[in-house]
C-alpha positions as CSV (number, residue, x, y, z in Angstrom):
1,M,10.6,1.7,18.8
2,S,13.9,0.7,17.0
3,R,13.7,3.7,14.5
4,L,13.0,6.3,17.1
5,A,15.4,4.9,19.7
6,L,18.3,5.2,17.2
7,L,17.2,8.7,16.2
8,L,16.9,10.0,19.8
9,A,20.4,8.6,20.5
10,G,21.8,10.2,17.5
11,V,20.8,13.6,19.0
12,A,21.4,13.0,22.8
13,R,24.6,14.1,24.3
14,G,26.8,11.2,25.2
15,E,26.9,7.5,24.5
16,S,23.8,5.2,24.0
17,V,24.0,1.4,23.6
18,L,20.9,0.0,21.8
19,S,20.3,-3.7,22.2
20,N,17.6,-6.1,20.9
21,M,17.0,-3.5,17.7
22,S,15.2,-4.6,14.9
23,S,17.3,-5.9,11.9
24,E,15.3,-4.3,9.1
25,P,17.5,-2.6,6.6
26,A,16.0,0.9,7.4
27,I,18.0,0.8,10.9
28,A,21.2,0.8,9.0
29,A,20.1,3.3,6.5
30,L,19.1,5.7,9.4
31,A,22.4,5.3,11.3
32,G,24.1,6.2,8.0
33,A,22.1,9.4,7.9
34,L,22.6,10.3,11.5
35,R,26.6,9.7,10.7
36,A,26.2,12.3,7.9
37,L,24.8,14.8,10.4
38,G,27.4,14.5,12.9
39,A,26.8,11.5,15.3
40,D,28.9,8.4,15.5
41,A,26.8,5.3,14.9
42,Q,28.5,2.0,14.9
43,W,27.1,-1.5,14.9
44,H,29.3,-3.8,17.5
45,G,28.8,-7.2,18.8
46,G,25.0,-7.3,18.1
47,R,24.3,-3.7,19.5
48,W,24.2,-0.1,18.2
49,Q,26.8,2.2,19.9
50,I,25.8,6.1,19.2
51,A,27.6,9.1,20.4
52,G,25.5,12.2,19.7
53,N,26.5,15.9,20.2
54,G,23.4,16.9,21.6
55,I,20.1,18.5,20.8
56,G,20.1,21.3,18.3
57,A,23.8,20.3,17.3
58,L,23.5,18.6,14.1
59,F,26.0,19.3,11.4
60,E,24.8,20.6,7.9
61,P,25.1,17.6,5.6
62,A,28.1,17.8,3.1
63,A,26.1,15.9,0.4
64,P,22.5,14.9,-0.3
65,L,21.1,12.7,2.3
66,D,19.9,9.3,0.5
67,F,16.2,8.5,1.9
68,S,15.7,5.6,-0.4
69,G,16.4,3.1,2.2
70,L,14.8,4.8,5.2
71,G,11.2,3.4,4.7
72,E,9.0,4.2,7.7
73,A,12.0,5.9,9.5
74,A,12.0,8.7,6.7
75,P,9.1,10.8,8.5
76,L,11.4,10.8,11.8
77,L,14.1,12.2,10.0
78,L,12.3,14.7,8.2
79,G,10.8,16.0,11.4
80,L,14.3,16.4,12.7
81,L,15.6,18.2,9.8
82,A,12.7,20.6,9.5
83,A,13.6,22.2,13.0
84,H,17.1,23.2,11.7
85,D,18.2,26.4,9.8
86,F,20.6,24.8,7.3
87,D,20.3,23.3,4.0
88,S,19.1,19.6,3.8
89,P,19.4,18.2,0.5
90,I,17.5,15.0,0.2
91,T,17.3,12.2,-2.7
92,G,15.1,9.1,-2.8
93,L,12.2,10.2,-0.7
94,E,9.3,8.0,-1.2
95,A,5.9,9.7,-2.1
96,T,3.7,8.3,0.9
97,P,0.7,9.8,2.5
98,V,2.7,10.5,5.8
99,N,5.6,12.0,3.9
100,D,3.6,14.2,1.7
101,A,1.5,15.5,4.7
102,L,4.7,16.4,6.6
103,L,6.2,18.4,3.7
104,E,2.7,20.3,3.1
105,F,2.8,21.0,6.9
106,F,6.5,22.1,6.8
107,A,5.7,24.4,4.0
108,R,2.7,26.0,5.6
109,N,4.8,26.7,8.8
110,G,7.9,28.5,7.6
111,V,10.0,25.5,6.5
112,R,11.3,26.1,2.9
113,V,10.3,22.9,0.8
114,R,12.0,23.0,-2.5
115,R,11.7,20.3,-5.2
116,D,14.3,20.0,-7.8
117,G,13.4,17.0,-10.2
118,D,13.7,14.0,-8.1
119,G,15.4,15.6,-5.2
120,L,14.1,18.0,-2.4
121,L,15.8,20.6,-0.4
122,L,14.5,21.4,3.2
123,R,15.6,24.4,5.2
124,G,14.1,25.1,8.7
125,P,13.0,28.7,9.7
126,R,15.8,30.9,11.3
127,F,13.5,31.7,14.1
128,T,11.1,28.9,14.9
129,V,8.0,29.0,17.0
130,P,6.6,26.2,19.3
131,L,3.9,24.1,17.7
132,D,0.3,24.0,18.8
133,L,-1.5,21.4,17.1
134,A,-4.8,19.5,17.3
135,L,-4.2,16.1,15.5
136,P,-7.4,14.3,14.4
137,E,-7.5,10.4,14.6
138,G,-6.4,10.2,10.8
139,A,-3.4,12.2,11.3
140,L,-1.8,10.4,14.3
141,A,0.7,9.0,11.8
142,L,2.3,12.6,11.9
143,K,2.4,12.7,15.7
144,T,6.0,11.2,16.2
145,P,7.7,13.1,13.5
146,L,6.3,16.2,14.8
147,L,7.1,15.6,18.3
148,V,10.8,14.9,17.1
149,M,10.6,18.3,15.3
150,A,9.3,20.1,18.6
151,L,12.4,18.7,20.3
152,A,14.6,20.9,18.5
153,I,12.3,24.0,18.8
154,M,12.7,26.5,21.4
155,G,9.7,26.7,23.8
156,T,6.8,24.5,24.9
157,S,4.9,22.8,22.0
158,I,1.2,21.5,22.6
159,F,-0.2,18.6,21.1
160,H,-3.8,17.7,21.5
161,L,-4.9,14.3,20.6
162,P,-7.6,11.9,20.2
163,D,-8.6,9.5,23.0
164,G,-5.4,7.0,23.3
165,G,-3.1,9.1,21.0
166,A,-0.4,9.4,23.6
167,E,1.8,6.1,23.6
168,V,5.1,4.7,23.4
169,A,6.9,7.5,21.7
170,E,6.3,9.7,24.5
171,R,7.5,7.3,27.3
172,L,10.7,6.5,25.0
173,M,11.4,10.4,24.7
174,Q,11.1,10.8,28.5
175,A,13.7,7.9,28.9
176,F,16.1,9.9,27.0
177,G,15.5,13.1,29.2
178,A,12.9,14.9,27.2
179,Q,11.0,17.3,29.1
180,L,7.7,16.1,28.1
181,A,4.3,16.0,30.0
182,V,1.2,13.7,29.2
183,A,-2.2,14.6,30.6
184,E,-3.9,11.8,32.7
185,D,-6.5,11.3,29.9
186,G,-3.7,10.8,27.2
187,Q,-5.5,13.8,25.1
188,R,-2.5,16.4,25.6
189,V,1.1,16.3,25.5
190,D,3.4,19.2,26.4
191,L,7.0,19.2,25.3
192,S,9.8,21.6,26.1
193,G,12.1,21.9,23.2
194,M,16.0,22.5,23.1
195,E,16.1,20.6,26.5
196,P,19.2,18.4,26.8
197,L,18.9,14.5,26.0
198,T,21.2,12.1,27.5
199,G,22.4,8.9,26.0
200,F,21.8,5.7,28.0
201,D,21.6,1.9,27.5
202,Y,18.4,0.7,26.3
203,A,17.0,-2.7,25.2
204,V,14.0,-2.5,22.7
205,P,11.1,-4.3,23.8
206,G,9.9,-7.2,21.4
207,D,6.9,-6.5,19.1
208,P,3.8,-8.4,20.3
209,L,2.2,-8.6,16.8
210,L,5.7,-10.4,15.5
211,A,5.5,-12.6,18.7
212,A,2.3,-14.1,17.2
213,Y,4.4,-16.1,14.7
214,P,6.5,-18.1,17.0
215,A,3.5,-18.4,19.6
216,V,1.3,-20.0,16.7
217,A,4.3,-22.3,15.9
218,A,4.5,-23.4,19.2
219,L,0.8,-24.0,19.6
220,L,0.8,-26.3,16.6
221,A,3.8,-28.3,16.8
222,P,3.5,-31.3,19.3
223,D,5.4,-31.3,22.7
224,S,6.5,-27.4,22.0
225,E,7.2,-24.7,24.6
226,V,8.6,-21.6,23.5
227,T,9.5,-18.3,25.4
228,I,9.8,-15.0,24.0
229,P,11.4,-12.6,26.4
230,G,10.8,-9.0,26.8
231,I,7.7,-8.2,24.5
232,S,6.1,-4.7,24.9
233,L,2.7,-4.6,26.6
234,T,1.7,-1.6,24.5
235,P,-2.1,-1.1,24.5
236,G,-3.6,-1.7,21.2
237,R,-0.8,-4.1,20.0
238,L,-1.9,-7.1,22.0
239,G,-4.9,-8.2,20.0
240,S,-3.3,-11.1,18.2
241,L,-2.3,-12.6,21.5
242,D,-5.9,-12.1,22.9
243,A,-7.1,-13.8,19.8
244,L,-5.0,-17.0,20.3
245,Q,-6.3,-17.0,23.9
246,L,-9.8,-17.0,22.5
247,L,-8.9,-20.1,20.4
248,G,-8.0,-21.9,23.5
249,G,-4.1,-21.2,23.3
250,D,-1.9,-22.0,26.2
251,L,-0.3,-18.5,26.6
252,T,1.3,-17.2,29.8
253,L,2.6,-13.5,30.4
254,V,5.0,-12.8,33.3
255,P,5.3,-9.1,33.6
256,H,8.7,-7.4,34.3
257,D,9.2,-4.9,37.2
258,D,8.9,-1.9,34.7
259,G,5.3,-2.9,34.0
260,A,5.8,-2.1,30.3
261,T,7.1,-5.5,28.9
262,A,6.7,-9.2,29.8
263,D,8.1,-12.6,29.0
264,L,5.5,-14.6,26.8
265,T,5.5,-18.4,27.3
266,V,3.5,-20.6,24.9
267,R,2.9,-24.3,25.1
268,Y,1.3,-26.8,22.6
269,G,-2.3,-27.8,23.1
270,P,-5.5,-28.2,21.4
271,L,-7.3,-25.2,19.9
272,V,-11.1,-24.6,19.5
273,G,-12.9,-22.7,16.9
274,T,-14.5,-19.5,17.9
275,I,-15.3,-15.9,16.8
276,L,-12.5,-13.6,16.5
277,P,-14.3,-10.3,16.7
278,A,-13.3,-7.1,14.9
279,S,-13.1,-5.3,18.2
280,L,-9.7,-6.9,18.9
281,D,-8.5,-4.1,16.4
282,I,-5.8,-6.4,14.8
283,P,-4.3,-5.2,11.6
284,A,-5.4,-6.7,8.4
285,E,-2.3,-8.0,7.7
286,D,-2.0,-9.7,10.9
287,R,-5.0,-11.8,10.6
288,S,-3.4,-14.3,8.3
289,I,-1.3,-15.9,11.1
290,L,-4.6,-16.2,13.1
291,A,-6.2,-18.0,10.0
292,I,-3.2,-20.6,10.5
293,A,-4.1,-21.1,14.1
294,A,-7.7,-21.5,13.1
295,A,-6.9,-24.3,10.5
296,F,-5.9,-26.7,13.4
297,A,-8.7,-25.5,15.8
298,E,-11.6,-28.0,16.4
299,G,-14.7,-26.6,14.8
300,E,-15.3,-23.3,12.8
301,T,-13.4,-20.0,13.3
302,M,-14.8,-16.7,12.1
303,I,-12.3,-14.2,11.8
304,E,-14.1,-10.7,11.5
305,G,-12.8,-7.5,10.2
306,L,-11.1,-9.0,7.2
307,A,-13.0,-7.0,4.4
308,E,-13.2,-8.3,0.8
309,G,-10.2,-7.3,-1.2
310,Q,-7.0,-8.6,-2.6
311,R,-5.4,-9.3,0.8
312,R,-8.3,-11.6,1.6
313,H,-8.4,-13.4,-1.5
314,A,-4.8,-14.1,-1.5
315,L,-5.1,-15.5,2.0
316,T,-8.2,-17.7,1.0
317,R,-6.3,-19.0,-2.1
318,A,-3.3,-19.9,-0.1
319,L,-5.5,-21.7,2.6
320,R,-7.1,-23.7,0.1
321,D,-4.0,-24.6,-1.8
322,N,-2.8,-26.3,1.4
323,G,-5.9,-28.4,1.9
324,I,-7.7,-26.0,4.4
325,E,-11.4,-25.3,4.0
326,C,-12.6,-21.6,4.4
327,E,-15.3,-19.4,2.8
328,E,-15.1,-15.5,2.4
329,R,-18.1,-14.0,4.1
330,E,-19.3,-10.6,4.4
331,G,-17.0,-8.7,6.7
332,G,-14.7,-11.7,7.4
333,L,-13.3,-15.2,6.7
334,L,-14.7,-18.5,8.1
335,V,-11.9,-21.3,8.5
336,R,-12.8,-24.8,9.2
337,G,-10.3,-26.3,11.5
338,Q,-9.1,-29.9,11.1
339,R,-6.8,-32.1,13.2
340,R,-4.4,-32.6,10.5
341,V,-3.7,-30.2,7.8
342,P,-2.2,-31.7,4.3
343,G,0.1,-28.8,3.2
344,G,2.0,-29.3,-0.1
345,G,0.9,-25.9,-1.5
346,K,3.1,-23.2,-3.0
347,V,2.0,-19.7,-1.9
348,A,2.3,-16.5,-3.7
349,T,3.4,-14.0,-1.3
350,R,2.2,-11.1,-3.4
351,L,5.1,-8.8,-1.7
352,D,3.4,-9.5,1.7
353,P,5.8,-10.5,4.3
354,K,3.4,-11.4,7.0
355,L,1.7,-13.8,4.5
356,A,5.0,-15.5,3.7
357,M,5.9,-15.9,7.6
358,S,2.4,-17.1,8.1
359,F,2.5,-20.0,5.8
360,L,6.3,-20.9,6.5
361,V,4.5,-21.3,10.3
362,L,1.8,-23.6,8.8
363,G,4.6,-25.9,7.1
364,M,5.9,-26.5,10.5
365,A,2.9,-28.6,11.4
366,T,1.5,-29.9,8.0
367,D,1.8,-33.3,6.7
368,K,3.7,-32.0,3.5
369,A,6.0,-29.1,3.1
370,V,4.5,-25.6,2.3
371,T,6.4,-23.6,-0.1
372,I,6.5,-19.8,-0.6
373,D,7.6,-18.2,-3.9
374,D,9.7,-15.3,-2.5
375,G,11.6,-15.7,0.9
376,G,13.2,-12.3,0.1
377,V,9.9,-10.4,0.8
378,M,10.6,-11.0,4.5
379,A,13.9,-9.0,4.5
380,G,12.2,-5.5,5.2
381,L,10.3,-6.7,8.0
382,F,11.9,-9.8,9.9
383,P,15.3,-10.5,8.0
384,D,16.4,-13.0,10.5
385,F,13.0,-15.0,10.5
386,V,14.8,-18.2,9.3
387,R,17.6,-18.2,11.5
388,A,15.4,-17.4,14.6
389,F,12.9,-20.2,14.0
390,E,15.8,-22.7,13.3
391,H,17.0,-21.9,16.8
392,V,13.8,-23.5,18.3
393,G,13.9,-26.4,15.9
394,A,12.2,-25.5,12.5
395,S,13.6,-26.9,9.4
396,F,13.7,-24.9,6.1
397,S,15.3,-25.7,2.6
398,S,15.7,-23.1,-0.3
399,G,15.6,-23.5,-4.0
400,D,15.2,-21.4,-6.8
401,A,11.8,-20.0,-5.9
402,A,12.0,-20.5,-2.2
């Protein structure tokens, strides 16, 4: 949401003020790229202020655009550049399945894609035609970059999507003034390109998947009560909060008038072991924080959908190193809860920011401190983790490896 909001503000006419933005480094990198394309993007007083020139009014970059810090914002910018008839030299583009699939699509549809060593040159066609695409389930990661591309293509582009394929990107584009219609079943999106976008003030909703971390901390630390304001109620991203309620967690959602966001209040209380079914559709990397909650739940908790592999092995080892009984089973992980967890372990994060965050949360309720080997691993996802948790009473110390 932060990445897309920043990009849309950069191509909208007039000024936008974006608050509650993600602090991931990719946001600043994207702002730099937008400045190179003619937008004015500045960070002031905890908010981004962006003044764009309007859709279709990008400047041709005077120097190669550095994509090395863009991360998951790179596909959005690729989609935007592919619709413009000027040379866009690019360096540092990471070879990912999404980036590679986009470049392949561009090359088949009139965009000049030329590789020169480690560099890349994109040039959109002089005369573009609207898109008419059927995106299968496995290609949904291409949807938003191609919607961005269609914004700068004259005419109406049509996207046919699998069930549930139309989500927050479409609503955010509509908020900026995009002429976009979503079918009632969500399986078709019609977007009229080259229609003006208008800047406005926008507060990015909180990510419910990240909200699970302070939620678990509040559930485990005696006498705690934490409110996380303005989290998104996006379908498909609430599974972790549903899982915490299945464990008996005291969670209260108070929806806002917009129906799309809510304040989440979490209170300390006893947890009870249960089955967390795979049907909750929780990403594998977000199951580690559920294992932390399960470690304090009375009885056994079966976390389904966590398949055998390096991620499950790393989680199992970290749990055992902190005195938590668990068993790897076919298709999941069994955690035996206990009233008091010893802690005292040192966790190898293995470049997994959510594993690192999960075990720092564990350390907030264990008898002995929990150490992670690399605090910097969180920088790309939640660089303000320590400051945010210190705000609500957590205590951290750092050493050579912490």
